[in-house]
SELOTI-872430 format. One record per residue (C-alpha): residue number from 1; residue in one letter; chain; x, z, y. Coordinates in pm, 1 decimal. Layout:
rec k NUM&r A&c A&px X&pz Z&py Y
...
***
This chain:
rec k 1&r M&c A&px -697.1&pz 13.4&py 1874.2
rec k 2&r K&c A&px -505.0&pz -207.8&py 1618.5
rec k 3&r T&c A&px -683.4&pz -563.3&py 1590.5
rec k 4&r E&c A&px -818.0&pz -645.3&py 1236.5
rec k 5&r K&c A&px -554.0&pz -867.4&py 1151.3
rec k 6&r Q&c A&px -290.0&pz -597.4&py 1239.9
rec k 7&r R&c A&px -453.2&pz -385.6&py 995.2
rec k 8&r L&c A&px -462.0&pz -619.8&py 721.7
rec k 9&r G&c A&px -131.3&pz -717.1&py 759.9
rec k 10&r V&c A&px -7.2&pz -337.7&py 778.0
rec k 11&r G&c A&px -262.9&pz -277.3&py 481.4
rec k 12&r G&c A&px -95.3&pz -582.2&py 277.7
rec k 13&r L&c A&px 273.9&pz -481.9&py 346.1
rec k 14&r L&c A&px 169.5&pz -135.3&py 198.2
rec k 15&r L&c A&px 47.2&pz -287.6&py -80.7
rec k 16&r A&c A&px 310.9&pz -528.3&py -134.1
rec k 17&r V&c A&px 602.8&pz -256.8&py -115.8
rec k 18&r S&c A&px 431.8&pz 19.6&py -311.5
rec k 19&r T&c A&px 342.1&pz -251.5&py -608.1
rec k 20&r A&c A&px 746.9&pz -370.1&py -584.9
rec k 21&r L&c A&px 849.6&pz 2.2&py -623.9
rec k 22&r I&c A&px 596.6&pz 64.0&py -905.4
rec k 23&r I&c A&px 693.9&pz -238.5&py -1064.7
rec k 24&r G&c A&px 1066.7&pz -122.8&py -1014.0
rec k 25&r I&c A&px 1016.3&pz 198.3&py -1142.9
rec k 26&r A&c A&px 851.1&pz 52.5&py -1433.6
rec k 27&r M&c A&px 1134.6&pz -179.8&py -1532.4
rec k 28&r T&c A&px 1429.2&pz -17.5&py -1447.0
rec k 29&r N&c A&px 1579.8&pz 346.3&py -1422.9
rec k 30&r A&c A&px 1730.7&pz 298.1&py -1127.4
rec k 31&r I&c A&px 1487.6&pz 408.4&py -900.7
rec k 32&r P&c A&px 1371.5&pz 781.8&py -949.9
rec k 33&r S&c A&px 1032.4&pz 857.3&py -1116.0
rec k 34&r A&c A&px 929.5&pz 1083.5&py -833.4
rec k 35&r F&c A&px 881.2&pz 779.6&py -602.8
rec k 36&r A&c A&px 627.2&pz 697.1&py -831.4
rec k 37&r G&c A&px 387.4&pz 955.3&py -646.4
rec k 38&r V&c A&px 481.8&pz 821.6&py -314.3
rec k 39&r A&c A&px 406.3&pz 481.0&py -429.1
rec k 40&r S&c A&px 69.2&pz 533.9&py -546.9
rec k 41&r L&c A&px -30.3&pz 735.1&py -242.3
rec k 42&r T&c A&px 97.8&pz 437.1&py -30.5
rec k 43&r M&c A&px -84.8&pz 191.0&py -246.2
rec k 44&r A&c A&px -406.5&pz 389.3&py -189.5
rec k 45&r A&c A&px -337.9&pz 390.6&py 184.0
rec k 46&r G&c A&px -287.5&pz 25.9&py 205.8
rec k 47&r A&c A&px -625.7&pz -20.6&py 16.3
rec k 48&r L&c A&px -797.2&pz 154.3&py 216.1
rec k 49&r I&c A&px -662.1&pz -3.7&py 552.4
rec k 50&r V&c A&px -728.1&pz -338.6&py 410.9
rec k 51&r G&c A&px -1081.0&pz -235.2&py 313.3
rec k 52&r L&c A&px -1125.0&pz -87.2&py 666.1
rec k 53&r S&c A&px -963.7&pz -382.3&py 857.6
rec k 54&r E&c A&px -1294.6&pz -535.6&py 955.1
rec k 55&r D&c A&px -1516.1&pz -371.9&py 1231.9
rec k 56&r D&c A&px -1816.7&pz -170.5&py 1091.1
rec k 57&r A&c A&px -1710.9&pz -177.6&py 728.8
rec k 58&r G&c A&px -1712.5&pz 120.1&py 532.7
rec k 59&r V&c A&px -1505.6&pz 156.7&py 197.5
***
């Protein structure tokens, strides 16, 4: 089982990468729009992991 810090790090990384991808899609046409759906799901997963990073924490 992963520790709280590892979960927080993974969740934060997912949030950062997906945020950068969504901003890149909004600002340029270099990234296909189909990645927006994947990025939004990744943001949701990252937020869930960060929210559950502490023991006995419910989201």
